C-alpha positions as CSV (number, residue, x, y, z in Angstrom):
1,M,-3.2,4.9,13.8
2,V,-3.0,6.3,10.1
3,Q,-5.7,8.5,8.8
4,L,-7.0,7.1,5.3
5,G,-10.4,8.2,3.8
6,G,-11.7,9.6,7.0
7,R,-10.9,6.5,9.1
8,N,-8.1,5.6,11.6
9,L,-6.4,2.6,10.5
10,F,-3.9,0.3,12.0
11,P,-0.7,1.5,10.1
12,I,0.2,-1.9,8.6
13,G,-1.8,-3.5,5.9
14,M,-1.5,-6.7,4.3
15,G,-0.2,-6.6,0.4
16,T,-1.4,-9.3,-1.9
17,W,0.9,-9.3,-5.0
18,H,1.7,-12.9,-6.0
19,M,-0.9,-14.1,-3.7
20,G,-3.7,-16.5,-5.1
21,E,-1.4,-17.6,-8.0
22,D,-0.5,-21.0,-6.9
23,P,-3.5,-23.4,-5.8
24,S,-1.2,-25.2,-3.5
25,K,-0.7,-22.3,-1.2
26,R,-4.4,-21.1,-1.3
27,N,-5.4,-22.6,2.1
28,K,-2.2,-21.1,3.8
29,E,-2.7,-17.7,2.1
30,I,-6.6,-17.5,3.2
31,E,-5.3,-18.5,6.7
32,A,-2.7,-15.6,6.7
33,L,-5.3,-13.0,5.7
34,R,-8.0,-14.0,8.4
35,Y,-5.3,-14.4,11.0
36,G,-4.3,-10.7,10.2
37,L,-7.9,-9.5,10.2
38,E,-8.7,-11.3,13.4
39,N,-5.6,-9.7,15.1
40,G,-5.8,-5.8,14.5
41,I,-4.9,-5.5,10.7
42,E,-7.8,-3.7,8.8
43,V,-6.3,-2.8,5.2
44,I,-5.9,-5.6,2.6
45,D,-4.4,-4.1,-0.5
46,T,-4.8,-5.9,-4.0
47,A,-5.2,-5.1,-7.8
48,E,-6.9,-6.7,-10.9
49,M,-3.5,-7.1,-12.2
50,Y,-2.3,-9.4,-9.4
51,G,-2.7,-12.7,-11.0
52,E,-5.3,-11.4,-13.2
53,G,-7.9,-11.3,-10.8
54,N,-6.7,-14.4,-8.8
55,S,-5.5,-12.3,-5.7
56,E,-9.2,-10.6,-5.3
57,N,-10.7,-14.0,-5.9
58,L,-8.4,-15.4,-2.9
59,I,-9.4,-12.3,-0.8
60,G,-13.1,-12.8,-1.3
61,E,-12.9,-16.2,-0.1
62,A,-10.9,-15.0,2.9
63,I,-13.2,-12.4,3.9
64,Q,-16.8,-13.8,3.4
65,D,-17.2,-14.6,7.1
66,I,-16.0,-11.3,8.4
67,K,-17.8,-8.2,9.0
68,R,-17.4,-6.0,6.0
69,E,-17.2,-2.9,7.9
70,D,-13.9,-4.3,9.6
71,I,-12.1,-4.3,6.7
72,Y,-10.6,-1.7,4.4
73,L,-10.2,-2.9,0.9
74,I,-8.1,-1.3,-1.6
75,S,-7.9,-2.4,-5.3
76,K,-6.3,-0.9,-8.3
77,F,-7.3,-0.7,-11.9
78,Y,-4.8,-0.7,-15.0
79,P,-4.0,2.3,-16.9
80,F,-5.5,1.0,-20.0
81,H,-8.9,0.3,-18.4
82,A,-9.0,4.0,-17.0
83,Q,-11.8,5.1,-19.3
84,E,-15.3,3.9,-19.7
85,P,-16.7,1.5,-20.4
86,E,-13.6,-0.4,-19.5
87,L,-13.1,1.4,-16.1
88,E,-16.8,0.5,-15.0
89,R,-16.3,-3.1,-16.2
90,S,-13.0,-3.2,-14.3
91,L,-14.6,-2.0,-11.0
92,E,-17.7,-4.2,-11.5
93,N,-15.3,-7.5,-12.1
94,S,-13.3,-6.6,-9.0
95,L,-16.3,-6.1,-6.9
96,E,-17.7,-9.5,-8.1
97,R,-14.0,-11.3,-7.2
98,L,-14.0,-9.7,-3.9
99,G,-17.7,-10.7,-3.2
100,T,-18.5,-7.1,-1.8
101,D,-20.6,-4.1,-3.1
102,Y,-18.2,-1.4,-2.5
103,L,-14.6,-0.6,-2.2
104,D,-13.0,1.6,0.4
105,L,-10.4,2.9,-1.8
106,Y,-9.9,2.5,-5.7
107,L,-6.5,3.4,-7.3
108,L,-5.4,4.1,-10.7
109,H,-2.4,1.6,-10.8
110,W,-0.1,3.8,-12.8
111,K,-0.2,6.9,-15.1
112,S,-2.4,6.5,-18.1
113,S,-2.4,7.8,-21.6
114,I,-6.1,8.4,-21.1
115,P,-6.7,11.8,-20.1
116,L,-6.8,11.9,-16.1
117,E,-9.9,14.3,-16.1
118,E,-12.1,11.6,-17.6
119,T,-10.9,9.2,-15.2
120,I,-11.4,11.5,-12.2
121,E,-14.9,12.2,-13.5
122,S,-15.7,8.2,-13.6
123,L,-14.2,7.9,-10.3
124,E,-16.4,10.7,-8.8
125,K,-19.5,9.2,-10.4
126,Y,-18.6,5.8,-8.6
127,V,-18.2,7.6,-5.1
128,K,-21.8,9.2,-5.5
129,G,-23.1,5.9,-6.5
130,G,-21.7,4.2,-3.4
131,R,-19.6,1.5,-5.4
132,I,-16.5,3.2,-3.9
133,R,-15.8,5.2,-0.8
134,N,-12.6,6.8,-1.9
135,W,-10.4,6.9,-5.0
136,G,-6.8,7.5,-5.3
137,V,-3.6,7.1,-7.6
138,S,-0.4,4.9,-7.3
139,N,3.1,5.5,-8.7
140,F,2.6,9.3,-9.1
141,D,5.5,11.6,-8.9
142,I,5.5,15.1,-7.6
143,A,4.6,16.7,-11.1
144,D,1.9,14.1,-11.7
145,V,0.3,15.1,-8.4
146,K,0.4,18.7,-8.8
147,G,-1.1,18.1,-12.3
148,M,-3.8,16.1,-10.8
149,W,-4.8,18.7,-8.3
150,K,-5.3,21.3,-11.1
151,L,-8.1,19.2,-12.6
152,Q,-11.8,19.3,-11.4
153,G,-12.2,16.8,-8.7
154,G,-8.4,16.1,-8.4
155,E,-8.5,17.7,-4.7
156,N,-10.6,14.7,-3.8
157,C,-7.9,12.1,-4.2
158,T,-7.3,10.2,-1.0
159,A,-3.9,8.6,-1.4
160,N,-0.9,8.1,-3.4
161,Q,0.7,4.5,-3.4
162,V,4.3,4.8,-4.0
163,L,7.4,2.2,-3.4
164,Y,8.9,3.4,-0.2
165,N,11.4,1.5,2.2
166,I,14.7,2.2,3.9
167,A,16.8,1.9,0.8
168,S,14.2,3.7,-1.4
169,R,13.9,7.0,-0.2
170,G,13.6,9.2,-3.1
171,I,10.2,10.4,-2.3
172,E,11.5,12.2,1.0
173,Y,13.0,14.9,-1.1
174,D,10.0,16.5,-2.5
175,L,7.0,14.2,-3.0
176,L,6.5,13.0,0.8
177,P,6.9,16.8,2.2
178,L,4.4,17.8,-0.5
179,Q,1.7,15.3,0.4
180,R,2.2,15.9,4.0
181,E,1.8,19.6,3.6
182,N,-1.4,18.9,1.6
183,A,-2.6,16.2,3.9
184,L,-2.6,13.6,1.3
185,P,-1.8,10.2,2.8
186,T,1.1,8.2,1.5
187,I,0.7,4.2,1.1
188,A,4.0,2.6,1.0
189,Y,4.4,-0.6,-1.2
190,S,7.6,-2.8,-0.7
191,P,8.2,-1.4,2.7
192,I,10.6,-4.2,3.5
193,A,11.9,-4.2,-0.2
194,Q,10.0,-7.3,-1.3
195,G,10.6,-8.0,-5.0
196,D,13.6,-5.4,-4.9
197,T,17.0,-6.7,-6.2
198,R,18.7,-4.6,-3.0
199,G,16.6,-6.8,-0.7
200,D,19.2,-9.5,0.1
201,N,22.0,-6.7,0.9
202,I,19.5,-4.7,3.2
203,K,18.8,-8.2,5.2
204,G,22.7,-8.7,5.4
205,N,23.3,-5.0,6.8
206,K,25.3,-5.3,10.1
207,V,23.9,-2.1,11.4
208,L,20.4,-3.3,10.7
209,Q,21.2,-6.6,12.2
210,K,22.6,-5.0,15.5
211,I,19.5,-2.8,15.8
212,A,17.4,-5.9,15.4
213,E,19.3,-7.9,17.9
214,L,19.1,-5.2,20.4
215,H,15.2,-5.1,20.0
216,N,14.9,-8.8,19.7
217,V,13.2,-8.7,16.3
218,T,14.1,-9.3,12.7
219,V,15.7,-7.1,10.3
220,F,12.4,-6.8,8.3
221,Q,10.6,-5.7,11.4
222,V,13.1,-2.8,11.9
223,M,12.6,-1.9,8.3
224,L,8.8,-1.8,8.9
225,A,9.2,0.1,11.9
226,W,11.4,2.8,10.1
227,T,8.9,3.1,7.4
228,I,5.9,3.9,9.6
229,R,8.1,6.0,12.3
230,H,6.4,9.4,11.5
231,H,2.9,7.9,12.2
232,D,1.6,9.0,8.8
233,V,2.6,6.4,6.1
234,L,0.3,3.2,5.8
235,A,2.9,0.4,5.1
236,I,1.4,-2.8,3.0
237,P,3.9,-5.4,3.3
238,Q,3.0,-8.9,1.4
239,S,3.1,-12.0,3.6
240,S,1.1,-15.3,3.1
241,D,2.4,-16.8,6.4
242,K,0.7,-16.3,9.8
243,K,4.2,-16.2,11.5
244,H,5.2,-13.3,9.3
245,I,1.9,-11.6,9.6
246,Q,2.2,-11.4,13.4
247,E,5.9,-10.1,13.1
248,N,4.4,-7.3,10.9
249,I,1.9,-6.4,13.6
250,D,4.3,-6.5,16.3
251,A,6.6,-4.1,14.2
252,Q,4.1,-1.4,15.1
253,T,5.3,-1.4,18.8
254,I,9.0,-1.1,17.9
255,Q,10.4,2.5,18.9
256,L,13.5,3.2,17.1
257,S,15.6,5.6,19.5
258,E,17.2,8.9,17.9
259,E,20.5,7.3,17.9
260,E,19.5,4.3,16.1
261,L,17.7,6.4,13.6
262,Q,20.9,8.2,13.0
263,L,22.8,5.0,12.4
264,I,20.4,4.0,9.7
265,E,20.5,7.5,8.2
266,K,24.4,6.8,7.8
267,E,23.9,3.4,6.1
268,F,20.9,4.6,3.9
269,P,21.0,8.4,3.5
270,A,18.1,10.4,2.8
271,P,18.4,12.0,-0.8
272,K,20.0,15.3,-1.3
273,Q,18.7,15.9,-4.7
274,K,15.6,15.0,-6.8
275,K,15.4,11.3,-8.0
276,P,13.2,9.5,-10.3
277,L,10.3,7.8,-8.9
278,D,11.3,4.1,-7.8
279,I,8.8,1.6,-9.1
280,I,8.8,-2.0,-9.0
């Protein structure tokens, strides 16, 4: 389990980037989301940017018959909506599309030119009003996080969502240790390199293929197990297929041996110096 916003959650959630955009896939996508929720997954991650609200509409339909308290809903707002009255309008629109009266976590999608203290002030107001339970950020590097903590209310940030996978380990040099030291949870998007040009090369890696064979799983399941190996990162792979959702759920049980982790380390070494934050 992973702690997020005072809750213990299954360490693998469901990302929804690109979902809700193709009407011909709608029923299959709704079925996949419901399947995940019925089989142990609690977290659904979305954003107003995803299909300009279509992802949130899809999720709203998928969860309408499921107990709200059993779901941990995360959505994100555009940086250019990070100021009143646009921010409140974005929140209200997201709540309406999702068919709920609160979000468990509301994230600034990436850095904004709008002063962060203004955004935090609004987010704190929404927490007090009950429309969001917690707020956080996404795509913040170490300097951004440190700067945020200096602002009034900045210490109330609940999570930082960043790109993190077996081939994108830059955050391990400084950002991830800082967040661990200060109990700021990390949410990993693209944990199996979806939307990443390196994805196909990773899938074909002989070492990962061998480890997958030994565990009788897929390479993607090995990657997912690696991402959550320290039990303090929440991974949100995107999948619109029930079979893949079940594979994601099963990845939580994969225990990579020290020898296997060392083999992976040789193929995909940890950073030895500061790297720019990877963003997709």
